[in-house]
C-alpha positions in Angstrom: 22.4 33.7 12.4 22.9 32.5 8.7 19.4 32.4 8.4 18.6 35.7 9.6 21.3 37.4 7.3 19.6 35.4 4.3 16.3 36.7 5.2 17.7 40.4 5.4 19.7 39.7 2.1 16.3 38.9 0.2 14.5 41.5 2.0 16.9 44.3 0.5 16.7 42.6 -2.8 12.9 42.8 -3.0 12.9 46.3 -1.9 15.9 47.2 -4.2 14.5 45.4 -7.2 10.7 46.8 -6.6 12.2 50.2 -6.5 14.4 50.4 -9.4 11.5 48.8 -11.5 9.0 51.3 -10.7 11.4 54.0 -11.6 12.2 52.3 -14.8 8.6 51.7 -15.9 7.8 55.1 -15.3 10.2 56.2 -17.5 13.4 57.2 -15.7 16.4 55.3 -17.2 19.4 57.1 -15.9 21.6 54.7 -14.8 22.9 56.7 -11.9 19.5 57.3 -10.7 18.5 53.8 -11.1 21.5 52.6 -8.9 20.9 55.3 -6.4 17.2 54.0 -6.1 18.8 50.2 -5.5 21.5 51.9 -2.7 18.6 53.6 -1.2 16.6 50.7 -0.8 18.2 49.4 1.8 16.7 51.8 4.4 13.8 49.5 4.8 15.7 46.2 5.8 18.0 48.4 8.1 14.9 49.8 9.7 13.5 46.1 10.3 16.8 45.0 11.5 17.0 47.5 14.2 13.6 47.4 15.2 13.0 45.6 18.4 9.6 44.5 17.5 10.7 43.0 14.7 10.1 39.0 14.8 12.0 38.1 11.5 15.3 39.2 12.2 17.5 42.0 14.1 17.1 42.8 17.3 14.1 41.7 18.6 14.1 38.1 16.9 14.8 34.7 18.7 18.1 33.5 17.1 20.7 36.4 18.4 
């Protein structure tokens, strides 16, 4: 379970940093917008976590 949480956290961090970096590099520097993008990036790992077909972590993983 600990490995699953680590995998999920790293996935969130990668998605969040990519979203914020894309906005920042396109010229959006408003901290509130960048913070919202960072928070919104959690959607992808949550969807993967509840996907029964996901083998990495979540509902469909081997280690429950």
